[in-house]
C-alpha positions, 0 to 999 in steps of 0.5 A: 500500500502506498504512503497516504504522505506521498498521494498523486495522481498516479498512485489512486484508482479513483479519478480526480475529478473534483476542485476547489469549487465543486468541493466547496459546494459538495461540503455546503450542500451536505451541511444545508439539507435536512438539519433545518428543513426536516429538524428546525421544529425539533429544535425549537421543541428543546430550546423554545423561540431561541432556535438560533442559539444552539444552531450557532453553538453548534456551529462553533463546536463543530468548527473545532473539530473541523480544524482537526478534519483540515489538517489531517486530511491535508496531511494524509490525503487518502479515502477513509478519513477517520479509520486512515487517522485512527491507523497512523495515531494508534497503530491498533487495526481493531481501532482503526476499525471500529473508528471507521465502521462508527462513520460508516454506521453513521453515514448510512443511519443518516441516509436511512434518516434522510429517506424517511424525511424525503418521504414524509409530510414534503413528499405528502403534499404531491402523493399519498404513498406509505412512507417506507417503501417511497423512502426505499426507492429513494434510496434506490435512485439515490444509488444509481446516481451515486453509481454513475460517477463522482463527478456527475454526482457533485453536479447533480450537488451544484445544481440541488444546492443552489435550490435548497440555498435559495429555499433558506433565503427564502425563509429569511427573506419572509422573516423579514417580511413578516416582521416589516408589516407587523405581523412578527415577534422579534421577541420570541427569538430570545424566548426560553422554555418555561421551566427549563434551565436555558443551558440545558435547553440550548446544550439538548438542542445543540444535540440535534443541531450538531446534525447539520454540521458534519460535512467535514468528514464527508469530504474527507472520504473524497480526499483522493478524488480532489485536485490540489487538495492541500491547498483546496480543501481547508478553503473550502471547508470553513468557507462552507462551515460558516456559509451554512452556519450564518444561513442557519441562523439567519434561518432560526431568527426568521423561523421564531418570528414568524411562528411560535415554538410550538407550532414548528416543534408541532410540524415535520415539515416546519418551514413549510408551515412558516411559508404557509403563515407568511401568506405572500402566494407562494404555492406549498408544492413549489416550496416542498419541492424546495425542501425535497430537493434538500432533503435528497442532496443531504442523502445523496452526499451521505450515500457518496461518503459511505460508499467512499469510507467503504472502498478506502477500508476495504483498500486497506484491507480492514473490510473485505476486498470485495467491497473495492472494486470498481466500475471499469469504465465509470471507476466508481466503487460500485460493490460499496455503493451496493452494500451501504445502500442496502444498508441505509434500507434496512435502517429505515425500518428501525425507527423514526428521524429524530432517533435515527438522527440522535444516534448518527451524532452520537456515533460521530462525536465517537469519531470525532473523539478519535480525529481529535486525538490523532491530531495530537498524537501525529504532530510529530509525525512529520511529512515533507508536504505543506499542509494545514497546522490547527494552533494546539488549542482547538483539538484541545476544545475539540475533545472538550466540547466531544466529551460535554456532547456525549454526557449529553445523549440519552440512554436509548441512543447510547443503546442503539448505538451499541447494537451498531458496534457490536455488528461491527465488532463481529464483522472485524473478527469474522474478517480477521479470521478469514483473513488468517485462513487463507494466510494459512493455506498460502504458508502450507 
C-alpha cells in the first residue's frame, strides 16, 4: 500500500475530478440539508423560540473539530478519512476498524433518516403513498446516481445546493417581510421554555443542531478525488461551514419571528409552515419541491461518503476486498455503493427520523473524539509536503466539546449505537478470521 503522505494522481485508482468550487458546494450541500428543513421543529421543541442559539453553538463546536480534519486531510489525503487517521495514530487495526465502522454506521443511518424525511410531509403534498416503500425507492435512485460517477453526482449536487440554498434564503426574506408588516414577534427569538434551565435547553438542542454541521467528515472521504487537495480543502471546508452557519442562524431567527415554537415543534415540515404563515402567495408545492431537493441532496452526499469510506477501508484490508471493486469505465466503487445502500434500506425500518438523527450524532462524536486525539498524537509525525496546521488549543477544546455532547445523550440512543457497534465487532472478528485462514492456507 502506498504511503498516504505522498498521494499523487498516479497512485490512486479513483478519478481526480473535483476542484475547489465543486468541493465547497459538496460540503455546503451536505450541510444545508435536513438539519434545517426537517429538524428545526425538533430544535424548537427543546429550546423554544431561541432556535438560533443552539445553531450558533453547534457551528462553533463543529469548527473546532473541522480544524482537526483540515490538518489531517491535508497531511494524509487518502480515501477512508477517520479510519486512516486512527490507523496512523494508534497503530491498532481494531481501533482503526471501529472508528471507520462508526463513521460508516453513522453515514448509512443518516441516509436512512433522510430517506424517511424525504418520504414524509413534504412528499405528502404531492403523493399519498406509504412512507417506508417511498423511502426504499428513493434510496435506490440515489444509488444509481452515485454509481454513475463522482463528477456527475457533484454536478447534480451543485444544482441541488443552489435550489436548497434559495429555499432557505426565501425563509429569511419572508421572516423580514412578516416582521416589517408588523405580524412577527422578534421577542420570541430570546424566549426559552419555562421551567427549563437555558443552558440545559441549549445543550439538548445543540445535539440535534450538530447533525447539520458534519459535512467535513463526508468531504474527507473524497480526498483522493480532489485536485490539489492540500491547497483547496481548508478553504472549501471553513468557507462552507461559515456560510451554512450564517444561513442557519438567519433561518432560526426568521422561523421564530413568524411562528411560535409550539407550532414549529408540531410539524415535520416546519419551514413549509413558515411559508404558509407568511401568506405571500407562495404555493405549498413549490416550497415542498425545494425541501425535497434539499433532503435528497443530503442523502446523495451522505451515500457518496459512506461508499467511499467502505471502499477506503477495503483498500486497507479492514473490510472484505470485494468492497474495493470499481466499475471499469465509470471508476466508481460499485460494490461499496450496493452494500451501503442495502444497509440504509434496512435501517429505514428501525426508527424515526429523530431517533436516527440522535444515533448519528452519537456515532459521529465517537469518531470526532478519535480524530481530535489523533491530531495531537500525529504532531510528531512530520511529512515533507506543506499542510494546514491547527493551533494546539483547538483540538484540545474539540475533545472537550465531544465529551460534553456525549454526556448529554440519552440511554436509548446509547443502546441503538451499541447494537450497531456490536455488529461492527462481529464483522471485524469474522474478517480477521477469514484473513488468517487465507494466510495459513498460503503458508501451507
